[in-house]
C-alpha positions as CSV (number, residue, x, y, z in Angstrom):
1,M,6.4,-78.1,-44.1
2,G,9.5,-76.0,-44.0
3,K,10.3,-72.6,-45.5
4,T,13.2,-71.8,-47.7
5,I,15.2,-68.7,-47.1
6,E,18.1,-67.3,-49.2
7,L,21.3,-66.1,-47.6
8,N,24.0,-64.2,-49.4
9,D,27.4,-65.9,-49.6
10,D,29.0,-63.4,-47.2
11,L,26.4,-64.1,-44.5
12,V,26.8,-67.9,-45.0
13,E,30.6,-67.5,-44.5
14,R,30.1,-65.5,-41.3
15,I,27.6,-68.1,-39.9
16,E,29.9,-71.0,-40.8
17,E,32.7,-69.3,-38.9
18,H,30.6,-69.6,-35.7
19,C,29.2,-73.1,-36.3
20,E,30.7,-75.8,-34.1
21,E,32.2,-78.9,-35.8
22,D,29.5,-80.8,-37.6
23,E,26.9,-78.2,-36.8
24,T,24.6,-77.2,-39.7
25,I,23.6,-73.6,-40.4
26,E,20.0,-74.6,-39.6
27,E,21.1,-76.0,-36.2
28,F,23.1,-72.8,-35.5
29,L,20.1,-70.6,-36.4
30,Q,17.8,-72.7,-34.2
31,E,20.2,-72.2,-31.3
32,L,20.5,-68.5,-32.0
33,V,16.7,-68.0,-32.0
34,S,16.4,-70.0,-28.7
35,I,19.0,-67.7,-27.1
36,Y,17.1,-64.7,-28.5
37,E,13.8,-66.0,-27.1
38,Q,15.4,-66.6,-23.7
39,E,16.6,-63.0,-23.6
40,G,12.9,-62.0,-24.0
41,R,13.6,-59.9,-27.1
42,F,10.7,-61.4,-29.1
43,L,8.4,-60.7,-26.2
44,Q,9.4,-57.1,-25.9
45,E,9.1,-56.2,-29.5
46,G,6.0,-54.2,-30.3
47,A,5.2,-53.6,-26.7
């Protein structure tokens, strides 16, 4: 079961500028989180 998040129009426009052709915002955000995880940022928070 998925969660729904609301994004303001300005943020949506910014994200869409970075999406590749035919890439959805969800796909872009999944890739962004993967990159963030690979950098180890989630593991370092709260340490």
